[in-house]
C-alpha positions in Angstrom: 88.9 100.0 116.6 91.9 102.2 117.5 95.1 99.7 117.8 96.3 99.4 121.5 98.8 100.5 122.8 100.6 97.6 124.1 100.3 94.1 123.5 97.4 92.4 125.4 100.0 89.1 126.5 103.6 90.7 126.4 102.8 94.0 126.9 105.4 95.5 124.4 104.8 98.6 123.1 102.7 98.1 119.1 100.7 101.7 118.8 104.2 103.0 117.7 105.1 101.3 114.7 101.1 101.2 113.2 101.3 104.0 111.2 104.8 102.7 109.6 103.0 99.4 109.0 100.0 100.5 107.2 102.0 102.7 104.8 104.1 99.5 104.4 101.2 97.7 103.5 99.8 100.5 101.2 103.1 100.6 98.7 102.7 96.8 98.3 104.9 95.4 100.7 104.1 91.6 102.2 102.7 91.6 105.6 104.8 89.3 106.5 107.9 91.2 105.5 106.4 94.7 106.7 106.6 93.4 110.4 109.6 91.7 110.1 111.0 95.2 109.1 109.3 96.7 112.0 110.9 94.2 114.1 107.4 92.5 115.4 108.6 89.2 115.7 106.3 87.5 118.6 103.6 85.8 117.3 101.4 87.6 120.2 102.7 90.8 119.2 101.8 90.3 115.3 98.1 89.0 115.7 97.7 92.8 117.2 98.4 93.4 113.5 96.9 90.7 111.7 93.7 90.4 113.6 93.1 94.3 113.7 90.4 95.5 111.8 90.3 99.2 111.6 86.1 100.1 112.5 87.1 104.0 113.5 85.5 105.4 110.1 82.8 103.5 110.3 81.9 104.5 114.1 82.1 108.2 113.7 79.3 108.2 111.7 76.9 107.2 114.9 79.0 109.8 117.0 76.9 112.1 118.8 78.5 115.3 117.8 77.2 114.4 114.1 73.5 114.2 115.0 73.5 118.1 116.9 
């Protein structure tokens, strides 16, 4: 749902580059190039980005605050 703060395997901080990554992807930069530009070179850290599915908007529609 939300990108983890650190890589599960190596512990490198990855959340700080999530917004620049999504901006690059939105502007048509290939995923591999975007990760290279952000210096995310380890396979374990790359999987945090490639495998992430943003479900926050889908889950937020079921929050308790919306049903009050």
